[in-house]
C-alpha positions in Angstrom: -2.6 22.1 5.6 -4.5 19.1 6.8 -3.9 15.5 5.9 -6.4 13.6 3.7 -7.6 10.0 3.6 -8.6 9.6 0.0 -7.5 6.0 -0.6 -6.8 5.3 -4.2 -6.9 2.0 -6.1 -3.8 0.3 -4.8 -3.5 -2.1 -7.7 -2.5 0.4 -10.3 1.2 0.7 -9.6 4.1 -1.3 -10.9 6.3 -0.9 -7.8 5.4 -0.9 -4.2 8.0 0.6 -1.9 8.1 0.0 1.9 10.1 1.6 4.6 10.9 -0.9 7.4 10.8 0.6 10.9 7.2 1.7 11.6 5.9 0.4 8.3 6.9 -3.3 8.3 8.1 -3.7 11.8 6.6 -1.9 14.8 10.2 -1.0 15.8 10.7 2.8 16.0 10.7 2.6 19.8 13.2 -0.2 19.7 15.7 1.8 17.6 15.4 4.8 19.9 16.1 2.5 22.9 19.2 1.0 21.3 20.6 4.4 20.5 20.1 5.5 24.1 21.5 2.3 25.5 24.8 2.4 23.7 25.4 6.1 24.0 24.7 6.6 27.7 27.5 4.1 28.5 30.1 6.5 27.2 28.6 10.0 26.9 26.9 12.6 29.1 23.2 12.5 29.6 22.6 15.9 28.0 24.5 14.8 24.9 22.4 11.6 24.7 19.2 13.6 25.1 20.2 16.0 22.4 20.9 13.2 20.1 17.6 11.4 20.8 15.8 14.6 20.0 17.7 14.9 16.7 17.2 11.2 15.9 13.4 11.2 16.4 13.1 14.2 14.0 15.1 12.4 11.4 13.1 9.3 10.7 14.4 7.3 7.7 17.9 8.7 8.0 20.6 6.0 8.4 22.5 5.4 11.6 25.8 6.2 9.7 24.6 9.8 9.2 23.1 10.1 12.6 26.2 8.9 14.5 28.4 11.3 12.4 26.1 14.1 13.3 26.5 13.1 17.0 30.2 13.3 16.9 30.5 16.4 14.7 27.6 18.6 16.1 26.8 17.4 19.6 30.0 16.2 21.2 32.2 18.1 18.8 34.9 15.5 18.4 37.4 15.0 15.6 39.1 11.8 14.5 36.2 9.8 15.7 36.4 7.1 13.1 37.3 4.2 15.4 34.6 5.2 17.9 32.1 5.4 15.1 33.0 1.9 13.9 32.6 0.6 17.4 29.2 2.2 17.9 28.0 1.0 14.5 29.0 -2.6 15.3 27.4 -2.4 18.8 24.2 -1.0 17.4 24.0 -3.7 14.8 24.4 -6.5 17.3 22.0 -5.2 19.9 19.3 -4.0 17.4 19.3 -7.3 15.6 18.6 -9.1 18.8 15.8 -6.7 19.8 14.3 -6.6 16.3 13.9 -10.3 16.3 11.3 -9.7 19.0 9.5 -6.9 17.2 5.9 -7.2 16.1 4.7 -6.6 12.6 2.5 -3.6 11.7 -1.1 -4.9 11.9 -2.5 -6.4 8.7 0.9 -6.2 6.9 0.8 -9.9 6.0 -2.7 -9.6 4.6 -1.7 -6.7 2.5 1.5 -8.3 1.2 -0.4 -11.4 0.3 -2.9 -9.4 -1.8 -0.1 -7.7 -3.7 1.6 -11.1 -4.1 -1.5 -12.6 -5.6 -1.6 -9.6 -8.0 2.0 -10.3 -8.9 3.1 -6.9 -7.9 6.8 -6.0 -7.3 7.3 -5.0 -3.6 10.6 -3.4 -2.6 12.0 -2.4 0.8 13.9 0.8 0.9 15.0 1.7 4.4 17.5 3.8 6.3 18.4 0.6 8.2 21.7 -1.1 7.4 21.2 -3.3 4.4 22.8 -6.5 5.8 20.9 -6.1 9.1 17.7 -5.5 7.1 18.0 -8.6 5.0 18.8 -10.8 8.1 15.9 -9.4 10.1 13.3 -9.7 7.3 14.5 -13.3 6.7 14.2 -14.0 10.5 10.5 -12.8 10.4 9.8 -14.8 7.2 9.2 -11.7 5.1 12.1 -11.5 2.7 10.5 -13.7 0.1 7.7 -11.3 -0.4 10.0 -8.7 -1.8 11.5 -8.2 -5.2 14.5 -6.5 -3.6 15.6 -5.2 -0.3 17.7 -2.0 -0.1 19.2 -0.2 2.9 22.0 2.0 4.1 24.8 3.2 3.9 23.3 4.4 0.6 20.5 7.0 1.0 17.0 6.4 -0.3 17.6 9.0 -3.1 20.8 7.2 -4.2 19.1 3.8 -4.1 16.2 5.0 -6.2 18.4 6.8 -8.8 20.4 3.6 -9.1 17.2 1.5 -9.4 16.0 3.7 -12.2 19.3 3.4 -14.1 19.6 -0.4 -13.6 16.1 -0.9 -14.8 16.4 1.6 -17.7 13.4 3.6 -16.4 12.8 7.3 -17.0 10.1 7.3 -14.4 9.1 4.8 -11.7 5.3 4.0 -11.5 5.3 3.6 -7.8 3.8 4.1 -4.4 5.7 4.6 -1.1 4.5 3.5 2.3 6.5 5.4 4.9 6.3 7.0 8.4 8.6 9.9 8.2 9.0 13.3 6.6 12.0 12.0 4.6 9.8 9.3 3.2 7.3 11.8 2.0 10.0 14.1 0.6 11.5 11.1 -1.3 8.1 10.3 -2.7 7.6 13.9 -3.9 11.0 13.9 -5.6 10.3 10.7 -7.5 6.7 11.5 -8.2 5.3 8.6 -6.2 2.0 8.5 -4.5 2.5 8.3 -0.7 0.8 6.7 2.3 1.9 7.7 5.7 1.6 4.9 8.2 0.8 6.6 11.5 0.5 3.4 13.7 3.6 4.1 15.9 5.5 6.9 14.0 7.8 9.2 15.9 7.0 11.9 13.3 4.1 13.5 15.3 3.7 16.6 13.0 2.3 14.6 10.1 -1.2 16.3 10.4 0.5 19.5 9.1 1.1 17.8 5.8 -1.2 17.0 2.9 -0.8 13.3 2.3 -2.8 10.1 2.6 -2.7 8.8 6.2 -3.4 5.2 7.3 -3.1 3.8 10.8 -2.1 0.4 9.5 -2.7 -1.8 6.4 -6.3 -2.7 7.4 -7.2 0.8 6.0 -6.2 -0.4 2.5 -8.0 -3.8 2.6 -11.6 -3.9 1.6 
């Protein structure tokens, strides 16, 4: 299948869902660098490389799940809970520092301002740790754009199911802006329209899938 670029009227939705890394912040490379930095201090290079390959193929998946996979399937360790907690804390500290320096995806602010003027509800739903996510978006002056900000350790599916329940919705009239296969699969499951942001995505096989592709948000601004 080939991707398509049929851009629909973006003002017809009630909810606008945004992933963070690669969609709001140009930060996919940063996250990969942080994973490599903290793992290579304590583990063999071939284990680190195996993890990075897994990580880049699992965009949108939380660090909690990725680190558990590392211990269980790459280094085959048991009773790793203390090591896991240490890595999670170290990842949080280093990634926050680096993400403060991250650039925004081009024309993001223009797009958010258009939606704000139309009084649309914009929501962040990310695999990033929720506390880190809120702090970083506040640092960049973006948090006030959003109706709500959701992150891990809950999965995107769990977040959206709880969102439906809390808002007494049978269906969500929404569109999802993402940059990973998981984002697309989530959109399909919840019957959202989907826009793949290709600007700096690590999911390089996107052309094999049939969905709308934009390089950045300029493509949605007339």
